[in-house]
C-alpha positions in Angstrom: 112.0 98.3 123.2 112.0 99.1 119.4 108.8 98.8 117.7 109.4 98.9 113.7 106.1 99.5 111.5 106.7 97.6 108.3 104.5 97.2 104.8 103.6 93.9 103.1 106.3 95.0 100.5 109.2 96.4 102.6 108.9 93.3 104.8 109.0 91.0 101.3 112.0 92.9 100.5 113.4 92.2 104.1 112.9 88.5 103.7 114.7 88.3 100.7 117.4 90.2 102.0 117.3 88.0 105.1 117.4 84.6 102.6 120.6 86.2 100.9 122.8 87.1 104.3 121.9 83.0 105.1 122.9 81.6 101.5 119.6 80.1 101.0 119.0 82.3 97.5 121.5 83.4 95.3 121.8 87.2 94.0 120.7 85.9 90.7 117.6 84.3 92.6 116.6 87.2 94.5 116.8 89.2 91.4 114.3 87.5 89.9 112.1 87.3 93.3 112.5 90.9 95.1 110.3 93.5 92.9 107.6 90.7 91.8 104.7 89.6 93.2 105.0 85.7 93.1 104.8 83.7 96.0 107.2 81.4 98.2 105.7 78.2 96.2 107.2 79.6 92.5 110.7 79.1 94.2 110.3 83.7 95.3 
């Protein structure tokens, strides 16, 4: 079994990339969210 350790910032970025892959967000939306401290309730 492989174990991966990630910080909150890396997990947030991974979440955005997974949303992109699943086409739940657009690249434009992701670019606005990827570096911000916004939460999901604000669209990010």
